[in-house]
Structures are given as C-alpha cells and as structure tokens.
Backbone as CSV, one residue per row, in Angstrom:
resi,resn,N_x,N_y,N_z,CA_x,CA_y,CA_z,C_x,C_y,C_z
1,UNK,0.843,-1.170,0.000,0.000,0.000,0.000,0.895,1.242,0.000
2,UNK,0.540,2.212,-0.817,1.272,3.467,-0.906,0.577,4.498,-0.034
3,UNK,1.372,5.114,0.818,0.829,6.157,1.681,1.044,7.507,0.990
4,UNK,-0.044,8.231,0.810,0.043,9.536,0.171,0.128,10.595,1.266
5,UNK,1.176,11.385,1.197,1.390,12.432,2.181,1.073,13.768,1.532
6,UNK,0.293,14.540,2.219,-0.043,15.868,1.722,0.941,16.878,2.280
7,UNK,1.487,17.734,1.412,2.343,18.786,1.934,1.604,20.107,1.951
8,UNK,0.308,20.037,2.101,-0.466,21.260,2.258,-0.131,21.869,3.600
9,UNK,0.172,23.125,3.577,0.460,23.823,4.827,-0.837,24.054,5.581
10,UNK,-0.745,24.171,6.894,-1.952,24.417,7.676,-2.508,25.806,7.409
11,UNK,-1.717,26.658,6.763,-2.172,28.012,6.433,-2.803,28.085,5.046
12,UNK,-2.863,26.958,4.350,-3.403,26.952,2.998,-4.853,27.429,2.996
13,UNK,-5.131,28.383,2.133,-6.480,28.930,2.021,-6.890,28.936,0.555
14,UNK,-8.004,28.296,0.254,-8.557,28.338,-1.090,-9.323,29.639,-1.260
15,UNK,-9.211,30.214,-2.413,-9.957,31.443,-2.691,-11.454,31.182,-2.668
16,UNK,-12.190,32.203,-2.254,-13.652,32.224,-2.244,-14.288,31.228,-1.268
17,UNK,-13.506,30.750,-0.302,-14.044,29.916,0.765,-13.799,30.616,2.088
18,UNK,-14.687,30.409,3.040,-14.597,31.082,4.333,-13.788,30.217,5.300
19,UNK,-12.841,30.879,5.984,-11.928,30.196,6.904,-11.886,30.870,8.266
20,UNK,-11.654,30.057,9.280,-11.183,30.524,10.571,-9.668,30.574,10.428
21,UNK,-9.068,31.728,10.725,-7.634,31.921,10.485,-6.998,32.534,11.720
22,UNK,-5.901,31.948,12.164,-5.176,32.427,13.342,-3.734,32.717,12.971
23,UNK,-3.262,33.890,13.356,-1.856,34.256,13.179,-1.308,34.678,14.537
24,UNK,-0.077,34.281,14.806,0.536,34.504,16.119,1.825,35.289,15.965
25,UNK,2.029,36.226,16.868,3.279,36.981,16.892,4.413,36.019,17.250
26,UNK,5.547,36.200,16.606,6.694,35.327,16.798,7.040,35.187,18.284
27,UNK,7.262,33.952,18.688,7.605,33.605,20.077,6.534,34.043,21.078
28,UNK,5.336,34.244,20.613,4.206,34.635,21.458,4.460,35.956,22.192
29,UNK,5.337,36.784,21.636,5.585,38.106,22.237,4.305,38.932,22.189
30,UNK,4.145,39.807,23.150,2.915,40.592,23.280,3.017,41.939,22.556
31,UNK,3.432,41.895,21.322,3.565,43.099,20.504,2.242,43.839,20.377
32,UNK,1.152,43.092,20.303,-0.158,43.692,20.050,-0.827,44.205,21.320
33,UNK,-0.102,44.248,22.407,-0.653,44.823,23.634,-0.961,46.298,23.412
34,UNK,-0.101,46.955,22.675,-0.242,48.380,22.350,-1.275,48.530,21.223
35,UNK,-2.295,49.351,21.469,-3.365,49.524,20.484,-2.872,50.041,19.140
36,UNK,-1.787,50.784,19.109,-1.301,51.295,17.818,-0.876,50.157,16.900
37,UNK,-0.418,49.042,17.457,-0.076,47.880,16.640,-1.342,47.154,16.190
38,UNK,-2.353,47.142,17.040,-3.639,46.574,16.625,-4.215,47.383,15.464
39,UNK,-4.030,48.688,15.503,-4.543,49.543,14.429,-3.864,49.274,13.094
40,UNK,-2.623,48.825,13.112,-1.946,48.421,11.872,-2.721,47.269,11.233
41,UNK,-3.149,46.328,12.050,-3.925,45.184,11.550,-5.258,45.658,10.985
42,UNK,-5.934,46.520,11.725,-7.217,47.070,11.269,-7.036,47.782,9.932
43,UNK,-5.993,48.601,9.819,-5.725,49.336,8.575,-5.461,48.383,7.407
44,UNK,-4.749,47.312,7.670,-4.463,46.347,6.607,-5.743,45.656,6.147
45,UNK,-6.561,45.218,7.091,-7.843,44.601,6.713,-8.709,45.576,5.936
46,UNK,-8.708,46.836,6.358,-9.519,47.835,5.657,-9.039,48.001,4.218
47,UNK,-7.730,48.114,4.032,-7.183,48.277,2.685,-7.514,47.066,1.807
48,UNK,-7.246,45.879,2.310,-7.508,44.662,1.528,-8.994,44.507,1.216
49,UNK,-9.825,44.901,2.151,-11.274,44.870,1.927,-11.695,45.905,0.888
50,UNK,-11.159,47.118,1.001,-11.469,48.168,0.025,-11.086,47.750,-1.392
51,UNK,-10.016,46.971,-1.506,-9.564,46.481,-2.812,-10.327,45.230,-3.254
52,UNK,-11.273,44.793,-2.435,-12.097,43.605,-2.670,-11.261,42.324,-2.748
53,UNK,-10.126,42.329,-2.059,-9.257,41.156,-2.025,-9.695,40.170,-0.951
54,UNK,-10.310,40.693,0.126,-10.769,39.846,1.220,-12.122,40.332,1.719
55,UNK,-12.797,39.453,2.433,-13.977,39.804,3.221,-13.681,39.331,4.642
56,UNK,-13.851,40.220,5.610,-13.647,39.875,7.014,-15.018,39.792,7.673
57,UNK,-15.300,38.641,8.285,-16.599,38.396,8.892,-16.564,38.463,10.418
58,UNK,-15.415,38.193,11.004,-15.278,38.236,12.456,-13.801,38.289,12.794
59,UNK,-13.503,38.856,13.973,-12.100,38.916,14.387,-11.995,39.249,15.867
60,UNK,-10.829,38.963,16.395,-10.385,39.470,17.684,-8.869,39.615,17.581
61,UNK,-8.360,40.729,18.085,-6.917,40.954,18.120,-6.496,40.918,19.583
62,UNK,-5.740,39.913,19.925,-5.275,39.703,21.290,-3.844,40.246,21.412
63,UNK,-3.278,40.282,22.617,-1.938,40.852,22.774,-0.829,40.149,21.987
64,UNK,-0.994,38.848,21.691,0.067,38.152,20.962,-0.420,37.299,19.789
65,UNK,-1.680,37.436,19.437,-2.211,36.680,18.295,-3.531,37.298,17.853
66,UNK,-4.006,36.812,16.739,-5.326,37.228,16.275,-6.062,36.024,15.731
67,UNK,-7.376,36.102,15.822,-8.262,35.112,15.203,-9.188,35.886,14.283
68,UNK,-9.497,35.282,13.153,-10.443,35.921,12.243,-11.227,34.858,11.496
69,UNK,-12.351,35.298,10.986,-13.087,34.508,10.005,-13.101,35.387,8.773
70,UNK,-12.523,34.884,7.705,-12.399,35.698,6.506,-12.393,34.841,5.251
71,UNK,-12.489,35.526,4.131,-12.473,34.888,2.822,-11.493,35.657,1.949
72,UNK,-10.597,34.927,1.293,-9.691,35.529,0.320,-10.385,35.471,-1.038
73,UNK,-10.655,36.628,-1.623,-11.389,36.679,-2.886,-10.498,36.564,-4.112
74,UNK,-9.348,37.203,-4.045,-8.412,37.147,-5.171,-7.038,37.547,-4.666
75,UNK,-5.998,37.195,-5.419,-4.644,37.552,-4.978,-4.383,39.050,-5.131
76,UNK,-3.387,39.504,-4.426,-2.920,40.884,-4.529,-1.714,40.864,-5.456
77,UNK,-1.966,40.986,-6.740,-0.894,40.808,-7.720,-0.463,39.357,-7.716
78,UNK,0.828,39.116,-7.439,1.348,37.747,-7.388,1.280,37.134,-5.996
79,UNK,0.830,37.910,-5.015,0.782,37.432,-3.638,-0.623,37.013,-3.235
80,UNK,-0.699,36.040,-2.346,-1.995,35.717,-1.751,-2.401,36.861,-0.829
81,UNK,-3.675,36.965,-0.565,-4.171,38.016,0.332,-3.572,37.891,1.719
82,UNK,-3.474,36.654,2.221,-2.911,36.479,3.551,-1.422,36.825,3.584
83,UNK,-0.695,36.541,2.506,0.720,36.928,2.444,0.852,38.449,2.421
84,UNK,-0.013,39.120,1.682,0.003,40.588,1.663,-0.271,41.158,3.046
85,UNK,-1.243,40.575,3.736,-1.572,41.016,5.086,-0.360,40.867,6.012
86,UNK,0.241,39.688,6.032,1.369,39.427,6.923,2.571,40.302,6.574
87,UNK,2.835,40.470,5.293,3.979,41.278,4.847,3.785,42.753,5.202
88,UNK,2.610,43.293,4.884,2.349,44.707,5.165,2.433,44.985,6.663
89,UNK,1.757,44.161,7.464,1.761,44.415,8.906,3.170,44.291,9.475
90,UNK,3.943,43.332,9.007,5.326,43.182,9.487,6.158,44.424,9.162
91,UNK,6.027,44.943,7.949,6.762,46.169,7.581,6.346,47.342,8.470
92,UNK,5.066,47.459,8.728,4.586,48.554,9.573,5.036,48.383,11.023
93,UNK,5.014,47.157,11.524,5.509,46.903,12.883,6.975,47.320,12.992
94,UNK,7.770,46.927,11.991,9.197,47.267,11.997,9.396,48.773,12.028
95,UNK,8.659,49.489,11.169,8.789,50.954,11.129,8.425,51.573,12.477
96,UNK,7.336,51.112,13.073,6.910,51.658,14.363,7.977,51.415,15.427
97,UNK,8.524,50.207,15.478,9.528,49.905,16.488,10.838,50.657,16.234
98,UNK,11.193,50.849,14.969,12.389,51.651,14.666,12.253,53.065,15.208
99,UNK,11.052,53.619,15.132,10.805,54.980,15.603,10.564,55.066,17.103
100,UNK,10.023,54.017,17.690,9.576,54.100,19.076,10.415,53.310,20.070
101,UNK,10.989,52.178,19.638,11.676,51.311,20.597,12.631,50.355,19.880
102,UNK,13.814,50.870,19.551,14.779,50.018,18.830,15.165,48.787,19.632
103,UNK,15.176,48.891,20.963,15.490,47.720,21.780,14.448,46.623,21.587
104,UNK,13.192,47.007,21.523,12.126,46.024,21.293,12.228,45.403,19.906
105,UNK,12.712,46.156,18.954,12.865,45.634,17.594,13.834,44.453,17.569
106,UNK,14.856,44.495,18.419,15.858,43.420,18.451,15.264,42.063,18.813
107,UNK,14.147,42.061,19.514,13.480,40.808,19.888,13.081,40.016,18.640
108,UNK,12.810,40.712,17.554,12.298,40.092,16.328,13.392,39.880,15.274
109,UNK,14.634,40.144,15.632,15.753,40.005,14.695,15.969,38.534,14.352
110,UNK,16.194,38.263,13.058,16.465,36.901,12.587,17.625,36.927,11.597
111,UNK,18.237,35.786,11.429,19.285,35.612,10.428,18.654,34.927,9.220
112,UNK,18.220,35.712,8.273,17.578,35.161,7.071,18.035,35.966,5.863
113,UNK,18.078,35.339,4.707,18.540,36.033,3.511,17.514,37.030,2.979
114,UNK,16.246,36.855,3.333,15.205,37.710,2.762,14.593,38.710,3.741
115,UNK,15.043,38.698,5.001,14.497,39.661,5.970,15.403,39.731,7.188
116,UNK,15.316,40.864,7.867,16.110,41.065,9.082,15.306,40.806,10.349
117,UNK,13.969,40.860,10.233,13.086,40.680,11.393,11.921,39.780,11.009
118,UNK,11.435,39.039,11.984,10.261,38.195,11.745,9.259,38.437,12.867
119,UNK,8.112,38.990,12.499,7.093,39.342,13.486,6.026,38.276,13.650
120,UNK,5.733,37.558,12.597,4.682,36.537,12.637,5.310,35.150,12.638
121,UNK,4.767,34.250,13.446,5.197,32.859,13.371,4.823,32.317,12.003
122,UNK,5.614,31.408,11.533,5.373,30.826,10.215,4.128,29.943,10.219
123,UNK,3.517,29.861,9.062,2.410,28.945,8.795,1.219,29.120,9.740
124,UNK,0.533,30.275,9.640,-0.666,30.478,10.467,-1.720,29.409,10.174
125,UNK,-2.604,29.217,11.116,-3.621,28.172,11.002,-4.822,28.647,10.196
126,UNK,-5.196,27.895,9.186,-6.400,28.155,8.403,-7.312,26.936,8.441
127,UNK,-8.538,27.104,8.960,-9.493,25.999,9.067,-10.730,26.356,8.248
128,UNK,-11.043,25.572,7.219,-12.235,25.875,6.421,-13.510,25.680,7.245
129,UNK,-14.465,26.574,7.032,-15.742,26.492,7.755,-16.794,25.921,6.813
130,UNK,-16.999,24.617,6.916,-17.896,23.924,5.997,-19.338,23.881,6.481
131,UNK,-19.538,23.948,7.792,-20.899,23.823,8.313,-21.251,25.022,9.191
132,UNK,-22.527,25.257,9.332,-23.022,26.322,10.195,-22.557,26.111,11.634
133,UNK,-22.621,24.862,12.124,-22.241,24.572,13.507,-20.770,24.901,13.768
134,UNK,-19.894,24.556,12.836,-18.468,24.864,13.005,-18.259,26.379,12.949
135,UNK,-18.936,27.055,12.035,-18.823,28.516,11.939,-19.289,29.180,13.235
136,UNK,-20.390,28.717,13.784,-20.906,29.277,15.029,-19.934,29.019,16.184
137,UNK,-19.375,27.828,16.248,-18.411,27.502,17.302,-17.194,28.420,17.208
138,UNK,-16.669,28.634,16.015,-15.486,29.492,15.836,-15.820,30.953,16.135
139,UNK,-16.998,31.404,15.731,-17.415,32.781,16.017,-17.482,33.005,17.535
140,UNK,-18.094,32.058,18.244,-18.172,32.171,19.704,-16.785,32.115,20.340
141,UNK,-15.938,31.253,19.846,-14.564,31.150,20.360,-13.834,32.484,20.208
142,UNK,-13.933,33.084,19.040,-13.298,34.378,18.781,-13.783,35.417,19.784
143,UNK,-15.071,35.506,19.964,-15.644,36.556,20.807,-15.419,36.317,22.299
144,UNK,-15.229,35.076,22.698,-14.969,34.771,24.111,-13.489,34.912,24.476
145,UNK,-12.599,34.981,23.503,-11.157,35.012,23.753,-10.723,36.076,24.761
146,UNK,-11.187,37.325,24.653,-10.731,38.343,25.617,-11.181,38.087,27.054
147,UNK,-12.156,37.206,27.252,-12.667,36.920,28.587,-11.915,35.791,29.279
148,UNK,-11.013,35.131,28.559,-10.267,34.014,29.144,-9.549,34.477,30.411
149,UNK,-9.490,33.612,31.408,-8.909,33.971,32.706,-7.494,34.525,32.583
150,UNK,-6.685,33.942,31.714,-5.300,34.415,31.609,-5.191,35.756,30.883
151,UNK,-6.274,36.206,30.255,-6.261,37.528,29.625,-7.086,38.523,30.422
152,UNK,-8.330,38.172,30.686,-9.237,39.042,31.432,-9.220,40.478,30.890
153,UNK,-9.440,40.609,29.581,-9.382,41.915,28.914,-10.723,42.637,28.901
154,UNK,-11.791,41.932,29.246,-13.124,42.535,29.232,-14.059,41.711,30.112
155,UNK,-15.159,42.335,30.517,-16.172,41.639,31.327,-17.147,40.856,30.461
156,UNK,-17.429,41.411,29.263,-18.294,40.712,28.313,-17.717,40.947,26.912
157,UNK,-17.995,40.056,25.978,-17.367,40.139,24.652,-17.514,41.502,23.975
158,UNK,-18.682,42.116,24.070,-18.908,43.374,23.360,-18.159,44.555,23.974
159,UNK,-17.575,44.376,25.156,-16.783,45.438,25.790,-15.390,45.564,25.175
160,UNK,-14.912,44.521,24.522,-13.557,44.530,23.995,-13.548,45.213,22.626
161,UNK,-12.808,46.296,22.524,-12.829,47.131,21.325,-12.343,46.401,20.067
162,UNK,-11.275,45.630,20.181,-10.659,45.031,19.000,-11.237,43.640,18.726
163,UNK,-12.532,43.644,18.486,-13.279,42.418,18.252,-14.545,42.761,17.463
164,UNK,-15.078,41.777,16.803,-16.342,41.947,16.086,-17.548,41.621,16.964
165,UNK,-17.339,41.324,18.242,-18.437,40.919,19.123,-19.534,41.976,19.200
166,UNK,-19.159,43.229,19.326,-20.162,44.295,19.435,-21.039,44.335,18.183
167,UNK,-20.433,44.128,17.017,-21.177,44.101,15.755,-22.232,42.994,15.774
168,UNK,-21.853,41.807,16.242,-22.801,40.688,16.258,-23.839,40.844,17.357
169,UNK,-23.528,41.606,18.389,-24.494,41.835,19.469,-25.467,42.968,19.134
170,UNK,-24.972,44.047,18.518,-25.810,45.232,18.311,-26.157,45.500,16.849
171,UNK,-25.402,44.915,15.923,-25.606,45.198,14.505,-24.862,46.443,14.037
172,UNK,-24.181,47.129,14.954,-23.419,48.341,14.615,-21.936,48.018,14.640
173,UNK,-21.215,48.549,13.658,-19.789,48.259,13.560,-18.959,49.530,13.522
174,UNK,-17.860,49.495,14.246,-16.865,50.568,14.172,-15.884,50.294,13.046
175,UNK,-15.993,49.147,12.425,-15.035,48.699,11.423,-15.739,48.538,10.079
176,UNK,-15.545,49.474,9.157,-16.270,49.437,7.878,-16.037,48.167,7.052
177,UNK,-14.917,47.500,7.248,-14.622,46.300,6.468,-15.432,45.084,6.919
178,UNK,-16.021,45.124,8.096,-16.676,43.960,8.672,-17.998,43.638,7.968
179,UNK,-18.158,42.353,7.619,-19.381,41.867,6.979,-20.029,40.818,7.861
180,UNK,-21.329,40.703,7.770,-22.073,39.741,8.572,-21.880,38.339,7.998
181,UNK,-21.331,37.456,8.784,-21.060,36.081,8.355,-22.333,35.390,7.901
182,UNK,-23.444,35.620,8.600,-24.653,34.854,8.329,-25.307,35.265,7.011
183,UNK,-24.919,36.385,6.446,-25.414,36.779,5.112,-24.606,36.161,3.992
184,UNK,-23.492,35.518,4.347,-22.589,34.954,3.336,-22.347,33.469,3.534
185,UNK,-22.930,32.905,4.537,-22.643,31.493,4.841,-23.709,30.604,4.251
C-alpha cells in the first residue's frame, strides 16, 4: 500500500471559501498589547477589503495573536491576500519599532537572507468552515477570547474594542470592512 502524504500547509487557504484563520506573533511576544499595533492590523484589513481582495466576517486581536473569520477573494498581484496582510503588517511593525523602541525591535531580529526581522510565526492556522455549527463555534470562540482567565481583557465580549463581538451583538460596527457572516454562509 502506498501512503500519500499531503504537503499542504496548515495556512493553505482556497480562494472564495470562508476560513477561521489564526496568526501569532513570533515567540508569542505581546507586541499587540499596544493599540497602535492593533490599528496596523485594522488598517491592513480595511485596505484589503477596500480592494475587494478579502472579506472579514469576524475577528479578535489579542496581545500576541489574532483570530479571524475571513475569505480571500483574489490575490494581490502575485501574492496571496494572507501573504500581503502578513507582509504589510510586518513592515509597519518594523517601522513603528524603529521609531519608538529600537530595543524592542531586536526581539524580532532573525538571520535570514530575505528579511532582518520576523514578526509573525510561520504557517498560520487556516481551518475551512464547511458547516453552520463549526462557523458558530469558531465565532463564539473568537468573541470569548478576551474573557479568558489568563487575559481578562473585558467583562463581556462586546466590551472589547478590537473584536467583532459588538457588531454581532448590536448590529453596529466601528469597522467598515466587517461583513455579517450569516449573510454569506
């Protein structure tokens, strides 16, 4: 019997399908504790959404990682949408740290031929959402993340600013790129 091994990365995302996607800051550093770094992520999602490259249905930005439910609609030139997101945010993180905290920048220094710093861990997790039940479970997981005991960032999901929870609770969004998952699922 021949065993077939798949070399699909866990970050593999097919276009036009909805995924739960998690990206983590390298070495679980808490770079995203500062809201200005969270805003880099928001700005990137807004740009990619404005270009109709992605649709973002849900998200939470935690101090050292993010979870989202999104769809990649088309590539950004020769790059995948997720590669564009990771590349842009990494460049912006580097610029911010160069201006604000060069010592903190050294934490992300790497010996690589194509970059001097690495902000995101390699191969973020992409899980396709095939059923309503799985989508609902992931949406609830995203929105409950800030309430976890080891974070304790909010009393209720809608209190946490960098999340789509308030949108799903009230129907109002502070984030123009955000789309209702249930209208697209």
